[in-house]
Backbone bond lengths (Angstrom), bond angles and torsions (degrees), N, CA, C in turn:
res aa  C-N    CA-C-N  psi(-1)  N-CA   C-N-CA  omega(-1)  CA-C   N-CA-C  phi
1 M - - - 1.451 - - 1.534 108.17 -
2 T 1.312 117.30 132.85 1.458 120.32 -176.97 1.528 110.76 -75.65
3 E 1.336 116.08 160.80 1.468 121.78 178.64 1.527 110.73 -61.70
4 T 1.344 117.33 -36.33 1.462 121.15 179.73 1.525 110.76 -62.75
5 V 1.321 116.58 -45.55 1.467 121.16 179.77 1.527 109.77 -64.96
6 K 1.349 116.97 -43.50 1.469 120.43 178.28 1.528 110.42 -60.19
7 G 1.335 116.54 -41.31 1.462 121.15 179.74 1.516 111.88 -63.58
8 K 1.340 116.17 -43.36 1.469 120.13 -179.74 1.530 110.80 -66.64
9 L 1.331 117.63 -40.48 1.468 120.74 178.08 1.528 110.54 -65.04
10 S 1.321 116.55 -40.27 1.463 121.49 177.51 1.524 110.41 -62.01
11 L 1.328 116.61 -42.13 1.468 121.59 179.45 1.520 110.51 -64.33
12 V 1.335 117.52 -45.68 1.462 121.38 179.63 1.531 109.53 -60.38
13 A 1.325 117.30 -41.65 1.467 121.15 179.13 1.528 110.68 -61.59
14 K 1.335 117.33 -42.15 1.468 121.02 179.05 1.522 111.07 -65.98
15 I 1.320 116.78 -41.62 1.466 120.74 179.57 1.535 109.62 -61.01
16 L 1.327 116.83 -44.66 1.466 120.81 178.82 1.523 110.91 -65.55
17 Q 1.324 116.57 -42.00 1.469 122.20 -179.12 1.532 111.21 -60.02
18 F 1.325 117.40 -40.73 1.462 121.40 -177.33 1.522 113.68 -87.50
19 G 1.331 117.77 -8.55 1.459 119.67 177.90 1.512 114.06 92.33
20 G 1.319 118.32 23.34 1.462 122.32 176.24 1.512 113.01 113.52
21 V 1.349 115.47 165.15 1.468 121.11 -176.75 1.520 112.43 -65.83
22 E 1.328 116.72 -32.31 1.479 120.47 178.53 1.532 109.93 -59.77
23 K 1.321 116.83 -44.36 1.478 121.72 179.79 1.530 110.90 -65.87
24 I 1.327 116.70 -39.56 1.465 120.03 178.20 1.524 109.52 -63.54
25 F 1.325 116.72 -44.85 1.467 122.33 178.39 1.532 110.20 -57.29
26 Q 1.323 116.76 -46.97 1.463 121.16 -179.49 1.522 111.87 -65.73
27 K 1.322 117.46 -35.07 1.471 121.39 -179.38 1.534 111.13 -72.64
28 L 1.329 117.10 -38.82 1.468 120.84 -175.01 1.528 113.77 -82.47
29 F 1.337 116.96 -31.66 1.464 121.09 -172.92 1.524 109.80 -130.82
30 S 1.321 116.45 144.90 1.466 118.53 177.03 1.533 108.26 -71.36
31 V 1.312 114.78 123.00 1.460 121.67 -177.20 1.529 107.96 -103.18
32 T 1.324 116.18 129.21 1.462 121.02 -177.88 1.532 110.88 -92.07
33 E 1.316 115.18 163.52 1.460 120.41 179.07 1.526 109.83 -60.68
34 G 1.300 116.10 134.95 1.459 121.35 179.85 1.526 113.96 84.28
35 E 1.324 116.88 -2.66 1.471 120.03 179.56 1.517 109.77 -79.52
36 K 1.344 115.60 133.34 1.461 121.55 -179.23 1.523 109.20 -126.13
37 L 1.314 115.37 131.87 1.458 121.21 175.71 1.519 107.83 -75.41
38 L 1.338 116.60 122.70 1.465 121.69 -179.50 1.519 111.61 -92.02
39 K 1.350 116.03 -38.31 1.467 120.60 -174.79 1.521 109.39 -160.96
40 A 1.300 116.03 142.72 1.466 122.34 170.83 1.521 106.26 -126.99
41 S 1.327 115.99 130.85 1.464 120.73 -177.56 1.510 110.60 -136.18
42 Q 1.310 115.73 138.28 1.455 118.79 170.67 1.521 106.72 -77.77
43 C 1.332 116.74 134.34 1.457 120.93 179.30 1.519 108.72 -161.63
44 Y 1.313 116.07 -172.53 1.460 122.90 176.67 1.516 108.93 -117.83
45 L 1.320 116.33 142.39 1.454 123.08 171.62 1.520 106.67 -104.86
46 S 1.322 116.82 127.75 1.453 121.20 177.95 1.534 109.05 -77.46
47 T 1.334 116.47 126.85 1.463 121.91 176.21 1.518 108.83 -128.59
48 T 1.325 116.57 167.78 1.471 119.84 178.77 1.531 111.09 -63.97
49 A 1.332 117.22 -22.40 1.464 121.24 178.59 1.532 112.22 -91.04
50 G 1.331 116.77 1.49 1.458 121.15 -178.69 1.518 110.68 114.57
51 P 1.329 117.27 172.06 1.464 120.40 -177.01 1.528 112.21 -70.49
52 L 1.343 115.47 141.62 1.461 122.35 176.23 1.523 108.79 -113.95
53 V 1.319 117.04 128.90 1.458 120.69 177.00 1.522 108.71 -82.88
54 G 1.324 114.92 142.39 1.455 119.00 179.10 1.509 111.07 -176.40
55 L 1.325 114.75 -162.37 1.458 121.12 179.34 1.515 109.86 -113.13
56 L 1.323 115.24 133.36 1.459 122.06 174.04 1.517 106.92 -103.42
57 F 1.332 115.61 121.82 1.457 122.31 178.63 1.513 107.94 -106.33
58 I 1.326 116.23 129.42 1.466 121.26 178.42 1.523 106.87 -118.46
59 S 1.344 115.56 117.27 1.461 120.00 178.23 1.529 108.74 -120.96
60 N 1.311 116.26 176.81 1.460 119.44 177.82 1.537 111.48 -75.52
61 H 1.343 118.05 -4.60 1.467 121.77 178.32 1.526 114.22 -115.78
62 K 1.326 117.40 -28.08 1.469 119.51 -175.06 1.521 112.90 -153.66
63 I 1.330 113.29 160.28 1.460 121.79 169.06 1.521 103.84 -111.68
64 A 1.315 117.16 124.29 1.461 120.56 -174.62 1.521 110.08 -134.07
65 F 1.318 115.88 140.12 1.467 122.01 178.92 1.519 107.75 -127.05
66 C 1.320 115.97 140.03 1.464 121.22 173.44 1.521 108.25 -136.39
67 S 1.333 116.01 129.50 1.465 120.00 -179.59 1.524 110.27 -65.89
68 Q 1.311 115.02 149.10 1.458 120.98 -179.46 1.524 110.59 -71.56
69 K 1.327 116.39 -36.06 1.462 121.34 -179.65 1.518 109.57 -113.92
70 S 1.311 115.62 156.26 1.461 120.92 175.90 1.521 109.20 -73.84
71 I 1.330 114.84 152.07 1.465 120.07 173.41 1.521 107.43 -111.69
72 K 1.329 116.40 154.06 1.468 121.20 -178.69 1.518 109.44 -105.67
73 F 1.325 115.19 140.44 1.456 119.62 171.03 1.523 108.48 -151.69
74 S 1.318 115.98 163.08 1.468 121.30 -178.68 1.513 110.42 -90.01
75 S 1.325 115.24 133.92 1.457 120.67 175.83 1.534 108.13 -79.39
76 P 1.340 117.95 168.34 1.473 120.19 179.62 1.532 113.57 -55.69
77 N 1.344 117.35 -28.40 1.473 119.10 178.94 1.530 112.85 -91.57
78 G 1.334 117.11 10.17 1.461 121.90 174.97 1.518 115.10 88.91
79 E 1.311 117.48 1.09 1.453 122.05 179.19 1.530 110.19 -75.81
80 L 1.329 116.88 141.41 1.467 120.57 175.16 1.519 109.26 -82.49
81 I 1.323 116.39 126.44 1.459 122.36 -178.69 1.519 108.99 -119.36
82 R 1.335 115.94 141.04 1.466 121.55 177.32 1.524 108.22 -112.55
83 V 1.325 116.26 124.97 1.466 121.40 177.66 1.520 109.01 -141.44
84 R 1.307 115.35 157.77 1.458 120.00 173.61 1.522 108.12 -81.80
85 Y 1.316 116.38 142.09 1.464 122.80 178.71 1.520 107.33 -81.90
86 K 1.337 116.40 120.07 1.465 120.39 -178.12 1.521 110.77 -124.26
87 V 1.328 114.30 145.77 1.464 122.60 173.92 1.524 106.23 -132.96
88 V 1.342 116.73 132.44 1.462 121.23 175.53 1.524 107.79 -130.30
89 I 1.326 115.43 124.58 1.469 121.36 179.00 1.529 107.98 -124.35
90 P 1.330 117.96 111.77 1.473 118.75 175.41 1.536 109.05 -61.96
91 V 1.330 117.40 138.88 1.465 119.53 -176.55 1.528 112.17 -60.75
92 N 1.334 118.04 -27.96 1.471 119.27 178.67 1.525 112.77 -75.55
93 K 1.337 117.41 -3.71 1.472 122.02 176.15 1.531 112.22 -103.93
94 V 1.336 117.03 3.83 1.463 121.28 179.27 1.522 108.96 -88.85
95 K 1.337 115.01 121.31 1.472 119.86 176.44 1.518 109.74 -78.38
96 C 1.344 116.46 -45.63 1.465 120.37 179.40 1.519 110.79 -164.32
97 A 1.314 114.64 164.28 1.463 122.73 173.46 1.521 106.39 -127.40
98 N 1.309 115.89 132.11 1.462 121.04 -176.39 1.519 111.08 -121.63
99 E 1.312 115.18 142.43 1.461 121.43 173.36 1.521 108.06 -91.61
100 S 1.312 116.25 144.30 1.459 120.54 179.33 1.519 108.20 -150.41
101 E 1.329 115.51 160.66 1.464 119.87 175.77 1.512 109.92 -146.10
102 N 1.318 114.91 157.69 1.445 122.08 177.01 1.533 107.40 -72.41
103 V 1.327 116.97 122.53 1.467 121.73 -177.55 1.529 111.15 -59.75
104 K 1.340 116.87 -38.09 1.463 120.75 -178.84 1.526 112.84 -80.46
105 K 1.348 116.26 -26.29 1.466 121.24 178.70 1.525 108.38 -133.32
106 P 1.337 117.99 83.59 1.472 121.64 -176.96 1.530 114.55 -56.62
107 S 1.325 117.92 -18.88 1.470 119.91 178.54 1.537 111.18 -72.56
108 Q 1.346 116.80 -18.16 1.468 121.05 176.90 1.524 108.90 -87.03
109 K 1.329 115.03 104.86 1.463 120.97 -175.51 1.528 109.72 -108.70
110 Y 1.324 114.91 148.95 1.459 121.83 -177.93 1.520 110.03 -130.17
111 I 1.320 115.40 153.12 1.461 121.57 171.06 1.524 106.62 -121.41
112 E 1.319 115.28 126.02 1.462 121.17 176.22 1.530 107.58 -106.78
113 I 1.309 116.07 129.25 1.466 121.37 174.16 1.523 106.93 -111.97
114 V 1.341 116.11 123.35 1.466 121.81 179.17 1.526 107.40 -110.59
115 T 1.332 116.00 129.87 1.461 120.49 -179.95 1.527 110.47 -91.09
116 V 1.331 116.17 166.85 1.468 120.84 -178.82 1.534 111.74 -63.52
117 D 1.333 117.50 -22.78 1.471 120.21 176.45 1.539 111.70 -96.78
118 N 1.333 115.78 20.86 1.473 124.91 172.70 1.527 116.18 64.22
119 F 1.330 116.80 31.70 1.461 120.13 168.16 1.515 106.08 -90.65
120 D 1.326 116.46 143.91 1.460 117.83 177.23 1.516 110.23 -124.09
121 F 1.316 114.29 144.67 1.454 123.51 -178.92 1.518 107.59 -126.80
122 W 1.322 116.04 129.85 1.462 121.49 -178.32 1.524 109.55 -111.75
123 F 1.329 116.13 126.75 1.460 123.23 178.53 1.524 108.32 -118.77
124 M 1.329 116.75 144.06 1.476 121.50 -176.58 1.524 110.15 -151.32
125 G 1.322 115.30 171.77 1.462 121.11 173.86 1.515 114.34 73.59
126 F 1.324 116.67 31.82 1.463 121.01 179.72 1.525 110.91 -71.88
127 T 1.320 116.39 145.07 1.462 121.07 173.21 1.521 108.48 -69.69
128 N 1.334 115.99 -43.16 1.468 120.53 177.93 1.530 108.19 -130.35
129 Y 1.309 115.25 86.62 1.463 123.48 -175.63 1.530 112.15 -58.26
130 K 1.328 117.00 -46.31 1.475 121.16 -176.29 1.531 111.63 -61.65
131 K 1.337 117.38 -44.41 1.464 120.67 179.56 1.527 110.64 -65.15
132 A 1.326 116.73 -39.90 1.464 120.20 179.67 1.528 110.43 -63.40
133 F 1.330 116.96 -44.70 1.471 119.73 -178.88 1.528 110.82 -67.54
134 K 1.317 117.23 -39.38 1.460 120.99 179.07 1.541 110.35 -62.82
135 S 1.325 117.20 -42.15 1.466 122.22 177.79 1.518 110.76 -64.84
136 L 1.314 116.19 -37.74 1.469 120.87 177.45 1.515 110.99 -64.18
137 E 1.325 116.88 -45.43 1.474 120.83 176.97 1.534 110.49 -60.74
138 Q 1.322 116.44 -40.12 1.462 120.72 178.68 1.531 110.16 -62.86
139 A 1.334 117.23 -44.91 1.467 121.18 179.72 1.529 111.36 -61.08
140 I 1.329 116.71 -43.86 1.466 121.25 -178.92 1.528 110.37 -63.97
141 S 1.320 116.72 -32.02 1.476 119.36 -179.65 1.531 111.47 -67.54
142 Y 1.326 118.53 -18.88 1.471 121.37 177.61 1.521 112.19 -74.96
143 A 1.332 117.56 -19.31 1.476 120.89 -173.95 1.509 112.43 -69.23
């Protein structure tokens, strides 16, 4: 069984265990009154240490990513700590979202999110790229 298949089965098991993606979103991120989850997608976030697999949540208030696995890092006192890698971008802080693809492999599609303070976040490996981008555009229109 490939790592991708194992990862997807693990994700499905977690979604069922928590009672659906809405519950996972509420557990991982503080959800405000009137906030609605538009789309949740498994994808990868590009980081300087390499791509991280996780879930991208798109709501009418925020774009949020949480890694599927914990990452390890050293605390100031030298202790090894395990935490999930999270990114939260309020939709009113998004300058734009861009579609992109690998020139050599057009099937590899990317979404770039640029914030008003010029930070960029690259997401890739979507199961349904078009739906994810459409939901992202919808979320940004709420800002």
